[in-house]
C-alpha positions in Angstrom: 0.1 0.2 -0.4 2.7 2.9 0.9 4.6 1.6 -2.2 1.7 2.4 -4.7 1.5 5.5 -2.6 5.0 6.4 -3.5 4.1 5.6 -6.7 1.1 7.9 -7.0 2.7 10.9 -5.8 5.9 10.4 -8.0 4.0 9.8 -10.9 1.7 12.9 -9.7 4.9 15.0 -9.6 6.3 13.9 -12.9 3.2 14.8 -14.2 2.9 18.2 -12.5 6.6 18.9 -13.6 5.6 17.8 -17.0 2.7 20.2 -17.1 4.4 23.6 -15.5 7.4 21.9 -18.6 4.9 22.2 -21.4 3.2 25.1 -21.0 6.8 27.6 -20.6 8.6 25.9 -23.5 8.3 22.2 -25.8 9.3 19.6 -23.6 12.1 17.5 -25.0 12.6 14.4 -22.1 15.8 12.1 -21.9 15.5 8.6 -20.3 18.5 6.4 -19.4 18.7 2.6 -18.1 22.2 3.3 -15.9 22.3 -0.5 -15.0 23.1 -0.9 -19.0 25.4 1.9 -18.7 27.1 0.3 -16.0 27.0 -2.9 -17.4 27.8 -2.4 -20.8 30.2 0.9 -20.4 34.2 0.1 -21.0 34.4 1.5 -17.2 32.2 -1.5 -16.3 33.8 -4.0 -18.2 36.9 -3.0 -16.9 35.1 -3.3 -12.8 33.7 -6.1 -13.6 37.3 -8.0 -15.1 38.7 -6.1 -11.7 35.8 -7.7 -9.7 36.0 -11.5 -11.6 40.1 -11.1 -10.8 39.8 -10.6 -7.4 37.6 -13.1 -6.5 37.5 -16.0 -9.0 40.7 -17.1 -6.3 38.2 -16.9 -3.3 35.4 -18.8 -4.8 36.8 -21.8 -6.4 37.1 -23.5 -2.6 33.7 -23.0 -1.8 32.3 -24.8 -5.5 35.3 -27.6 -4.6 33.5 -27.8 -0.5 30.3 -27.5 -2.5 30.9 -30.5 -4.8 32.4 -32.4 -1.7 29.1 -31.7 0.1 26.8 -33.2 -2.4 29.3 -36.1 -2.9 28.7 -37.0 1.0 24.7 -36.1 1.1 24.8 -39.4 -2.2 26.9 -41.3 -0.7 24.4 -41.0 3.2 21.9 -42.1 1.2 23.3 -44.6 -0.8 24.8 -46.3 2.8 22.1 -45.0 5.3 20.5 -48.5 4.6 23.7 -50.3 5.8 24.4 -48.5 8.3 23.1 -48.5 12.4 20.7 -45.7 13.3 23.6 -43.8 15.4 26.1 -44.1 12.3 23.8 -43.0 10.2 22.6 -40.1 12.2 26.6 -39.4 13.4 27.1 -38.9 9.7 24.1 -35.9 9.0 25.7 -34.7 11.7 28.7 -34.5 10.4 27.4 -32.8 6.9 25.1 -30.4 8.3 28.3 -28.9 10.1 30.4 -29.0 7.1 27.2 -27.1 5.6 26.8 -24.7 8.2 30.5 -24.3 7.6 30.0 -23.7 4.3 27.2 -21.1 4.8 29.0 -18.8 6.5 32.0 -18.6 5.3 30.0 -18.1 1.9 27.8 -15.7 3.0 31.2 -13.7 4.9 32.2 -13.8 1.3 29.6 -12.7 -0.4 29.1 -9.6 1.7 32.7 -8.7 1.3 31.6 -9.3 -3.3 28.8 -6.7 -2.7 31.1 -4.3 -1.1 33.3 -4.2 -3.7 30.8 -3.9 -6.1 29.7 -1.2 -3.9 32.7 1.0 -4.6 33.4 0.1 -8.6 30.0 1.0 -8.7 30.6 4.6 -6.9 34.1 5.2 -9.6 31.8 4.6 -12.4 28.8 6.2 -10.7 30.2 10.0 -11.4 31.5 9.7 -15.2 28.3 8.2 -16.3 26.3 11.0 -15.0 28.8 13.2 -16.3 27.8 11.7 -20.0 24.3 11.4 -19.0 25.0 15.7 -18.8 26.8 15.9 -21.9 24.4 13.9 -23.6 21.1 16.0 -22.2 22.9 19.0 -23.1 23.7 18.3 -26.7 20.3 16.9 -27.3 18.9 20.4 -25.5 16.6 17.8 -22.8 15.3 19.9 -20.3 14.9 16.4 -18.1 16.7 13.2 -18.3 15.1 10.2 -16.1 16.5 7.1 -14.9 14.0 4.7 -16.9 14.1 1.5 -14.7 13.2 3.5 -11.4 10.7 6.2 -12.4 8.2 5.0 -12.1 6.6 5.2 -15.7 4.6 3.1 -17.0 5.4 4.0 -21.0 8.5 5.1 -22.0 9.4 6.1 -25.9 12.7 4.7 -27.0 12.4 7.6 -28.8 13.4 9.6 -25.6 15.9 6.8 -24.4 19.7 8.2 -24.8 21.9 4.7 -23.2 23.4 3.9 -25.8 25.0 8.0 -26.2 25.2 7.5 -22.7 27.3 4.4 -23.0 29.5 5.9 -26.1 30.1 9.3 -23.9 31.5 7.4 -21.4 33.7 5.2 -23.8 34.6 8.1 -25.2 35.8 10.0 -21.8 37.6 7.3 -20.8 39.8 6.4 -24.1 40.5 10.5 -23.7 41.5 9.7 -20.2 43.6 7.0 -20.5 45.5 8.7 -23.8 46.6 11.4 -22.0 47.1 9.8 -18.5 50.1 7.8 -20.7 
């Protein structure tokens, strides 16, 4: 219910701002999918590569441990009819202990990964916002909305500037890398 009220308020404020802009002059609007910009721009790809390099080795032991636990579970399921109840319970307890340790350690790695993703995302956000501003000025837009979070029910692809923003970021990144060489 609260989300519905928030959505209605945001939509009304957007409509009111559009009405005011429309009265002043012909409104030129743009939309951008920032998630796509962060994923498809060269800066985003570089950040993803850094994260992959940093965390790929850390995740390998978890994949191996998961396989070992699955193997133990399968062996228990296969051998349980041949075991005494005490042996089966002991084996189940051992497996549960390993699962709990695995989950605890993996949760810590996931928290570390999420923190690293946020840090990398912040590094990209400033150039992305700058690129949105540059593209908006070039296209003489009065407003640019983030398409996935604007609570708009319809956005025409004609006002989507995501590709231009990605091109702007990639162009800026190349210019900066040449100037630092």
